[in-house]
C-alpha positions in Angstrom: 0.0 0.0 0.0 1.1 3.6 -0.6 1.1 6.4 2.0 -0.8 8.7 -0.5 -2.1 7.8 -3.9 1.1 7.1 -5.9 4.0 4.6 -5.6 6.6 7.1 -6.8 7.1 10.7 -5.8 4.7 13.3 -7.1 4.9 16.9 -5.7 1.2 17.5 -6.2 -0.1 14.3 -4.4 -1.1 15.6 -1.0 -3.7 12.9 -0.3 -1.9 11.4 2.6 -3.4 8.6 4.7 -3.8 9.5 8.4 -1.7 8.0 11.1 -4.9 6.4 12.4 -5.6 4.7 9.1 -2.0 3.5 8.7 -2.0 2.1 12.2 -5.4 0.4 11.8 -4.2 -1.1 8.5 -1.1 -2.5 10.2 -3.2 -4.1 13.0 -5.9 -5.3 10.7 -3.4 -7.1 8.5 -1.5 -8.6 11.4 -4.9 -9.9 12.8 -5.3 -11.8 9.5 -1.9 -13.4 9.6 -0.4 -11.0 7.0 2.4 -8.5 6.6 2.1 -4.8 5.8 4.3 -3.6 2.9 4.1 0.2 3.1 5.6 2.2 0.2 7.6 5.4 0.8 8.4 7.3 -2.4 11.6 9.4 -2.2 12.2 12.6 -4.2 14.7 12.8 -7.0 17.3 13.9 -4.5 16.6 10.8 -2.4 14.8 12.6 0.4 11.8 11.1 2.1 8.9 13.6 2.0 8.2 15.2 5.3 4.6 14.0 5.5 5.9 10.4 5.2 8.5 11.1 7.9 5.8 12.5 10.2 3.5 9.5 9.8 6.3 6.9 10.1 7.4 8.5 13.3 3.9 8.3 14.8 3.4 4.7 13.7 6.9 3.9 15.1 5.9 5.5 18.4 2.8 3.3 18.5 4.8 0.3 17.7 7.4 1.0 20.4 4.6 0.8 23.0 2.6 -2.0 21.3 5.1 -4.0 19.2 4.6 -7.1 21.5 1.1 -7.3 20.1 2.3 -7.3 16.5 5.7 -9.0 16.1 5.7 -12.8 16.2 1.9 -13.0 16.6 -0.6 -15.0 14.5 -4.0 -14.4 13.2 -7.1 -13.7 15.3 -9.2 -16.7 16.3 -12.4 -14.5 16.1 -14.4 -14.1 12.9 -15.3 -10.6 13.9 -15.0 -8.1 16.8 -17.2 -5.1 16.8 -14.7 -2.9 18.6 -11.4 -3.7 16.8 -9.1 -6.6 16.1 -7.1 -9.4 17.9 -3.7 -11.0 17.5 -2.5 -14.0 19.5 0.5 -16.0 20.7 0.2 -19.6 21.6 2.2 -21.1 24.5 2.5 -24.7 25.8 0.1 -23.9 28.6 -2.4 -21.5 27.0 -2.9 -18.5 24.7 -2.1 -14.8 25.0 -4.7 -12.7 23.2 -3.9 -9.1 22.3 -7.1 -7.1 22.0 -6.7 -4.0 19.8 -9.5 -1.7 20.7 -10.3 0.9 18.1 -13.7 1.9 19.5 -13.6 2.3 23.3 -16.7 1.1 25.2 -18.6 4.0 26.7 -19.8 1.9 29.6 -16.4 0.6 30.6 -17.2 -3.0 29.7 -15.4 -4.7 26.8 -17.1 -7.9 25.7 -14.9 -10.5 24.0 -17.8 -12.3 22.3 -18.0 -16.1 22.5 -14.9 -16.7 24.5 -15.4 -19.6 27.0 -11.8 -20.0 28.3 -11.0 -19.3 31.9 -8.9 -16.1 32.1 -5.6 -16.0 33.9 -5.1 -12.3 33.8 -6.1 -9.2 31.8 -4.2 -5.9 31.8 -3.4 -2.9 29.6 -0.2 -3.4 27.6 0.9 0.2 28.2 0.6 -0.4 32.0 4.2 -1.2 33.1 2.9 -2.5 36.5 0.3 -4.8 34.8 -2.5 -4.0 37.2 -5.1 -6.7 36.6 -8.4 -5.7 35.1 -11.6 -7.4 36.4 -13.2 -10.0 34.2 -16.6 -11.6 34.2 -17.8 -14.7 32.3 -21.3 -14.8 30.8 -23.2 -16.8 28.1 -22.3 -14.0 25.7 -18.5 -14.3 26.4 -16.0 -12.7 28.6 -16.4 -9.1 29.8 -13.3 -7.0 30.8 -13.7 -3.9 32.9 -11.7 -1.1 31.4 -10.9 2.5 32.4 -13.4 5.2 31.3 -11.1 6.6 28.6 -8.7 4.9 26.3 -4.9 5.4 27.0 -4.3 5.6 23.3 -7.0 7.3 21.1 -5.9 5.4 17.9 -5.8 1.8 19.3 -5.4 0.7 22.9 -4.0 -2.8 23.5 -5.3 -5.2 26.2 -3.5 -8.4 27.0 -5.7 -11.3 27.9 -4.1 -14.6 29.0 -6.3 -17.7 29.0 -5.8 -21.3 30.0 -5.7 -24.3 27.6 -6.7 -24.5 23.9 -9.0 -21.7 22.8 -12.7 -22.4 23.2 -14.7 -19.9 21.2 -18.4 -19.9 20.2 -18.4 -17.7 17.1 -21.1 -15.0 17.4 -23.5 -14.1 14.6 -22.9 -11.5 11.9 -22.7 -7.9 13.2 -21.3 -4.5 12.3 -17.6 -3.9 12.4 -16.0 -1.0 14.4 -16.5 1.4 11.5 -20.1 0.5 10.9 -19.6 -1.7 7.9 -21.0 -5.2 7.5 -19.4 -8.0 5.5 -21.7 -10.9 4.4 -19.5 -13.8 3.4 -20.7 -16.6 1.1 -19.8 -19.2 3.7 -22.3 -17.6 6.1 -25.3 -17.4 3.7 -28.5 -19.3 4.1 -29.3 -21.0 0.8 -32.8 -21.5 -0.6 -33.4 -23.6 -3.7 -32.4 -26.8 -5.5 -29.1 -26.0 -7.2 -27.3 -23.1 -5.5 -24.3 -24.3 -3.4 -21.4 -23.0 -1.3 -18.1 -23.8 -3.0 -14.6 -23.9 -1.4 -11.2 -24.9 -2.5 -8.9 -23.6 -5.3 -10.1 -20.1 -6.2 -13.4 -20.9 -4.6 -15.0 -19.3 -1.5 -18.3 -18.4 -3.0 -21.9 -19.2 -3.9 -22.0 -21.2 -7.1 -23.9 -23.6 -9.3 -26.5 -20.8 -9.4 -28.2 -22.2 -12.5 -31.8 -21.9 -11.3 -33.2 -18.4 -11.2 -35.7 -19.4 -8.5 -32.8 -20.0 -6.1 -31.7 -17.3 -3.7 -29.5 -16.6 -0.6 -29.9 -14.4 2.4 -28.1 -13.4 5.6 -29.3 -12.4 9.0 -27.2 -9.9 11.0 -27.4 -7.3 13.8 -27.2 -3.6 13.3 -26.3 -1.2 16.2 -25.5 1.8 14.1 -28.4 2.3 11.6 -28.3 4.6 8.5 -27.7 4.5 4.8 -25.3 2.0 3.3 -23.5 1.7 0.0 -24.0 -1.9 -1.2 -21.2 -3.7 -3.2 -21.0 -7.3 -4.3 -18.0 -9.4 -5.3 -19.2 -11.3 -8.4 -17.8 -13.5 -11.2 -19.7 -14.3 -14.3 -19.2 -15.7 -17.8 -22.3 -14.1 -19.3 -24.3 -11.0 -18.5 -26.8 -11.4 -15.8 -28.6 -9.1 -13.3 -29.4 -9.6 -9.6 -31.1 -7.7 -6.9 -30.3 -7.1 -3.3 -33.4 -7.0 -1.1 -33.9 -5.8 2.5 -37.4 -5.3 3.7 -39.3 -3.3 1.2 -36.1 -2.0 -0.4 -34.5 -3.4 -3.5 -31.5 -2.4 -5.5 -30.3 -4.0 -8.7 -27.0 -4.5 -10.5 -25.6 -6.3 -13.5 -22.9 -8.8 -12.8 -19.5 -7.9 -14.4 -18.5 -10.5 -17.1 -15.1 -11.6 -15.8 -14.4 -14.5 -18.2 -13.7 -16.8 -15.3 -15.9 -18.1 -12.4 -12.8 -17.7 -10.1 -12.1 -14.1 -11.1 -14.2 -11.6 -9.1 -15.0 -7.9 -9.6 -17.1 -5.4 -7.8 -20.7 -4.7 -8.7 -22.4 -1.7 -7.2 -26.2 -2.2 -6.7 -26.7 1.1 -4.9 -27.8 2.4 -1.5 -30.1 0.9 1.1 -31.3 2.4 4.3 -31.6 0.6 7.6 -33.6 2.9 9.8 -33.3 1.3 13.2 -31.1 -1.0 15.2 -31.9 -4.7 15.5 -31.8 -7.8 13.4 -31.8 -7.4 9.7 -32.3 -9.8 6.8 -30.7 -9.1 3.5 -31.3 -11.3 0.4 -29.7 -11.7 -3.1 -32.1 -12.9 -5.8 -31.6 -13.4 -9.5 -33.4 -11.2 -12.0 -35.1 -14.0 -13.9 -35.2 -12.3 -17.3 -32.0 -13.2 -19.1 -30.5 -15.0 -16.0 -27.1 -16.7 -16.4 -25.2 -18.3 -13.5 -23.0 -16.1 -11.3 -20.6 -16.8 -8.5 -20.9 -14.5 -5.4 -18.1 -14.2 -2.9 -19.5 -11.5 -0.6 -21.8 -8.6 -0.1 -20.5 -5.5 1.7 -22.4 -2.7 3.4 -20.5 0.5 4.0 -22.0 3.5 5.8 -22.6 6.5 3.6 -20.7 9.5 4.8 -23.0 12.3 6.0 -22.8 15.4 3.8 -21.4 18.5 5.3 -24.1 21.0 6.4 
């Protein structure tokens, strides 16, 4: 990834990513078991642009305090965490979970959803004295009592050490910390005779969608209602249209012809509005007229940014 919009140096490219975005990217990628390759484009004199220097210094400052939660860690065991991300280290006697909190709980209670393990200790990584934080188990998971304000406004790291192999009951689909929702093919409910979930080489999608009477839907929880841009990752060999339906709302899109059922591109059906918090059902249905099979990897809902007054 680049720090602005270009890989080389351009004097007029001032669209720099924020320190918060760069740090969140780093944490997000580590939580998925990846590495972050961040490009810095020097000038023709070999100088690193000052905006790059400023941002790298700030990310370096965060890493100096939180590097333990990034270096030599492995991917998160959780499918989703509404407040941030998780990395982990496995030991012979248990697991250390690093909880990266982007959105601090206003009530001072951080729920680690679905975690059934007995906690050994929980503390703030920035706390040199490792004062233990109170924990409480419940059917929903493990709740950690945290201070009223986050020590780090970008991302505060909590260390949670648990005993034995991880025991996690994955929660249902819900919004991410930024209000977005990702509806993966693997979590869809399928309706019909032919549609199937495919996995394996180049496959993590709904396929065999030959019958235009077949459809799929997802059920998920919304805590931050509003308007959402809808996008779909689709592969198709021939032109076909589909609709995304939620309640009385319906938006349509034409699947991009990608030439390969394993090559996916984005389709943009439009905007839907979810007016109130609660459980929402969203369906994808073929447009029967002129239907040809498509493969669908995921549907994404991204909050529409409010216009400036």
